[in-house]
C-alpha positions in Angstrom: 0.0 0.0 0.0 1.3 3.5 -0.9 0.0 6.9 0.3 0.4 10.4 -1.2 -0.5 13.6 0.6 -0.3 17.2 -0.6 -1.5 20.5 0.8 -1.7 23.7 -1.3 -2.3 27.3 -0.4 -5.3 28.5 -2.5 -3.8 32.0 -3.0 -0.6 30.5 -4.6 -2.6 28.6 -7.2 -4.7 31.7 -7.9 -1.6 33.8 -8.3 0.1 31.3 -10.6 -3.0 30.9 -12.8 -3.4 34.7 -13.1 0.3 35.3 -13.9 0.8 32.3 -16.1 -2.4 31.6 -18.1 -0.7 28.7 -19.9 -0.5 26.9 -16.5 -4.2 25.9 -16.8 -3.7 24.1 -20.1 -0.4 22.4 -19.0 -1.8 21.0 -15.7 -5.6 20.7 -16.0 -7.9 18.9 -18.4 -10.7 20.6 -20.2 -13.2 18.9 -17.9 -11.4 20.0 -14.8 -11.2 23.6 -16.0 -15.0 23.6 -16.9 -15.8 22.1 -13.4 -13.8 24.8 -11.6 -15.2 27.6 -13.7 -18.7 26.5 -12.9 -18.2 27.7 -9.3 -18.5 31.3 -8.1 -15.0 31.0 -6.5 -13.0 28.6 -8.7 -9.7 28.9 -6.9 -10.2 26.4 -4.1 -11.4 23.9 -6.7 -8.3 24.4 -8.8 -6.1 24.1 -5.7 -7.7 20.9 -4.5 -7.3 19.3 -7.9 -3.7 20.4 -8.0 -3.2 18.9 -4.6 -4.9 15.7 -5.8 -2.6 15.4 -8.8 0.5 15.8 -6.6 -0.9 13.3 -4.0 -1.7 10.7 -6.7 1.8 11.2 -8.3 3.4 10.5 -4.9 1.2 7.4 -4.2 2.2 6.0 -7.6 5.8 6.3 -6.6 6.5 9.4 -8.7 6.2 7.5 -11.9 7.0 9.3 -15.2 3.5 10.7 -15.6 2.6 14.3 -16.3 0.2 16.1 -13.9 -2.2 16.7 -16.8 -2.4 12.9 -17.3 -3.9 12.7 -13.7 -7.4 14.1 -13.4 -10.1 14.2 -10.8 -13.6 13.0 -11.6 -16.7 12.7 -9.5 -19.4 10.1 -9.4 -23.1 10.9 -9.2 -22.9 11.3 -5.4 -19.9 13.6 -5.6 -17.3 11.1 -4.5 -13.9 11.9 -6.1 -12.1 9.4 -8.2 -8.9 9.4 -10.3 -8.5 9.2 -14.0 -5.1 8.4 -15.6 -5.0 9.5 -19.2 -8.8 9.6 -19.3 -9.2 6.0 -17.9 -10.5 5.2 -14.4 -7.6 4.3 -12.2 -8.2 1.0 -10.3 -6.8 0.6 -6.9 -6.5 4.3 -6.2 -8.6 6.0 -3.5 -8.8 9.8 -3.2 -9.9 12.1 -0.4 -10.1 15.9 -0.9 -10.9 18.8 1.3 -10.6 22.6 0.9 -11.3 25.8 2.7 -10.8 29.4 2.0 -7.0 29.3 2.4 -5.9 25.7 2.0 -6.7 22.6 -0.1 -5.5 19.1 0.8 -5.6 15.7 -0.9 -4.7 12.2 0.2 -4.3 9.4 -2.3 -4.1 5.7 -1.4 -2.8 3.1 -3.8 -4.0 -0.3 -2.7 -1.8 -3.3 -3.2 -2.9 -5.6 -6.0 -3.7 -9.1 -4.8 
C-alpha cells in the first residue's frame, strides 16, 4: 500500500494561474477547467485538484507521468475518483478537502492481490 499527501495554499494557485495563463492548459484537463469555472470561486477547486494530482503522483511512486495525465472525476454522489490519461484508475482512493485558504488531498494506492 502506498500513500500520497499534498497541501496547497489557495492564494498561490490563484496567483500562478493569473500570472501564467498557460499553466491551466499544462496542468488541468478541459473537464477540470470547466468544473472549476462553474463555481463562483473557482480557486479552491483548482487548488484541491492540483493537490490531488500531486498526491496521486506521490502514491504512484513518482512514476513518469505528467500532472495533466492525472485528473479528478466525481461520481453521481460527488465522490472523487482518479483518471489516468482519461481512464478510471483502479486501486486508487482519493480524499479531498478545501477551505478558503488551503486545499488538501490524500491518495491511497492499494496493493494488487
